[in-house]
Steps between C-alpha positions, in 0.01 A plus 500: 500500500342358807328234311828374355643485834214288624512259203877454558430428869237250412733324261782498751257363771385227276873401430566511885198278561608242222846475662363473843270214380795321335705526818214352693468212267872442502504498882216267509667256258806510711303425813332191346842365360641552852218310642549211256874491585413475870260211435774322305760552777251377763455174281876461469539548881245228562682268251841574660363427849346179393836384362670613812264295718571196282876547530473530882289191512758314292780625730316373803430165332874473397609581851284238646622239243871580569427482881357145444791393289749621757314342774503165344894508473 
């Protein structure tokens, strides 16, 4: 009877180990995906900031051009 219990425990232990390994692999894949998303968001932030800088430069240039036109009147 004891040998049957030990075999059952071994089978249950292997199933538990398999589930733990699969959980680890899922968590690892999720971590890598989150890392890729963060890199993508950083690239988007840089692009948005570059566009914002261009808009600000255009606003300054437009302000100067309007001031010149108004000064000539």
